[in-house]
N, C-alpha and C positions, 0 to 999 in steps of 0.2 A: 611548618609542613613546607616542604621538599616538593621543586618540581615534579620528579620522580610521584611523590605520593600525592600529587592534583591529580596526576595523569592517571594513576591507577586509581580514584577514588572518584572522578569522574565515570558517571552513567546519567544516562538519559532518564527522565523520572518524571513519573504521570499520574502524580499523586502528590500536592502537597498541602501543609497545614494554612490556615489561612491568616498564622502571624504574620503583621506586615511588615515590610523592609525598610528601614528607614532611606528618605532621597539623599541624604548624604554619604550613606554608604553605595548605593546605587552608582551615584557620580563618580565615588572613588573609582568604585570596579571599571566605569567605563572610561575614566582617564587613562587609568593604568595602562589601559587595553591601547588604547591607541598610541604605543612602544610596539606595536605590533610593525613587521616589515610590510613595508610596499613598494613596489617597484618604482623606481623615478621618485620615490617620497610624494607618489599622488595622492597618497590618504585616501582611497575614494568610499570612504564609508559613510554613511547620513543615519544617525539614529534619533531611535524616538522610543521613550520608556514612556509607559502607562502607568498609574497606578489608582487606588480611590473611586471618586468620583468617574475619573477622565476614562479610566479601565471600566469601570459598572455603563458606562453611556455607550463604549465603542462595543460591550459584549450586546447590550440590547440591539444595536443596530446589524450587527452580526446577525442573530436572534430573529430578526426581521426580514432577513434573505438567506437565509441557508442553505440554497443551491449554489448560492457563487455564481462565479464567473470563470469562462472559458481560461485555463492559465497563458501567461506571457511568454513562457517557457516550457519547457517539457521536461518535469522533477524526472524523470528517468526515459532512457531510449524506448523506442517503442520496439514489441516483441522482443524482448530483453532477456538475452542467451546465458547460458552457462559460464562462467561460474557465479556469474550475477544474479541472474534468476533464481538459483537455489538457494542462495543467501540470503536475498530477500523473501523468498518464502519461507524458509526454515526460521527467520527472523519475526515473521509474523505468526505464525503456530507458535512459537517457544511463547510468544508475548501474551498472547489469546489463554495460551493455557495455564499461565500464570495467577491468573483469574478464573480460570474453568469455564470459560466459553467453549464449548466443538465447534468444529469447523461447520458442523449446519447449521447451528444457529446464527443466521446472516445478521437478524434485526438486532444481537446483542452485539456482535461485533461490529455495524452501524452505529449504534448508542456510545459504545468507546471510542469509534473514531471522533465521532461528533465532539466528546471530550476536547478535543484540541481547540474548540472556539472556545473554551472558558478558560483556555492556558492551563487547562489539569488543577484546577482549583487554584493556582498560583496567586501572589498577591501583587506578581509587578508582569505587565507583557512587554517584551520588546519589541521594535522591527528594527530592521537594519536591511538599507536603500542603497541606491549607488543611479548616478547617472544612467540612463538607458543608452546611450552613446559608446559605454567603456566597455573594454571587449573579456575576453576567456582569463587573462591575468589578473585584472583587476577583480573580477569574481573570486579568482584566488586569494588576489588581498584580503577582500571580504570575509572569507573563510577562515583566514588566519585570525584578523580580527574577534572574528564570532567565538574562534578558540580559545583566543588570550581569555577574550570575558567568561567563558566556561570553565578556566582552570584558575582564574582569580578569582571565582564566586565559592571555588572551591576551597581554597584557601580562607577562606572568609567565614567556611561555615555553611554556606547557599548551596543549591543545588541547581539545576537547571534540564531543558530540554529543548533543542532546537528544534522548530518546525516549519519545515519548507509545506505545509500547509498550507499557509495562507497565502502561498502561490494560486491557489484557486478562490480566494478573495479577495484580489488584489486590489479591483473597482473599490469595495467596502473601507477598505485600509486607506488606500489613497483619499480617497473622499474625505474619509474620517482627520486624518490626519494634515489635510490641506498639501499632497505633496507636490510640489511640482511638477507639470506637465513632462519636463525633461528628466523625471528619474523614475526610476520603477521599485516596486516591491521586491525583495529576494526572499527574505524569511524572517521566520519571528521567532521569538523565543520564551519558553515558560521560566520565572527566576521568582523562588523563595524557598523556602525550607518543607524539607522532604518528610512527606506521613512516612514515618519507620515504619507503622503497621500495617502500611496498606501491600497484599501481595505483591502488585507491581511491581513495588520497587526492591522484589529480590530480583528482578530479571538484568542477569548481565549477560549481553549478546556476547557469541562465540566469536574469536579469530582464527582465524585460520594459520597451521604453524609458520614457523619464518620461511620456509623454505618453500613453501609454496608462492611467495611474493618476492621473495629476494634472492640478489647472487653477488658474493661476493668473491671479487678476485684482485690476484697479486697480495692478499695479505700473506703474515706468516703462517 
C-alpha cells in the first residue's frame, strides 16, 4: 500500500472487533511514526499504549467517574462560526443517521457518545501527551505524529479513531498513567481491526471542494 492509498482509506472507525493487536506491532507503528517532523527536532510526543488488563482497569476507572472533568483546553472555540459550525453540525448529523438515531433521540445520542469511553470496542487505547509548557507549534507537531500513526496503522491492516473526547477526562487519564505534573493529555486514539459489518463504519466525512480552501498562484 502506498501513501496515497493509506490516506484515501483512513477513516475514523467507531466500531472495532475484539481481536487483539500484538504488542510488537503497536510498538513497530509507534517507532515508525517517530520519524514525523517536529520543529527544532523537539519530538514533543509522549505516548502511552494500553491493552489487556491495563485497558480493562482503565475503563473501569472511567466508568466510576463518567462525568469527567472540565477540559484543560477548548476542543472547539466558543460560539463556533461558519463554515466551521456547519461542518461540525453536518458531520454529527451524518454520524447519527448512519446508525438510525434521529435528532430528537437525545438519550441514544448520549449513549453513542459514551462509546468513546470504551474506545469503541478497540483492543488498544493510545494516549498522546506533551509538556504543558510547550506551545501551539508543538501541538501541531504532535498532530503530525498522530497522523503518521494513523496512516501506518492503515498500511498494516489496522484502523484508528482519534479521540479528543479524553480532554474531558484528563484527570482520570493522568492519574491512571501517573503522568508527570508538567505534562498534559492532548488526545486519545482507538486502535484495532474495524468491524466491517457495523453501519457506523460506512460513514465517510465529507470534504469541501479544493477551490473552497486553496488558491494556486504563479503556476502555468
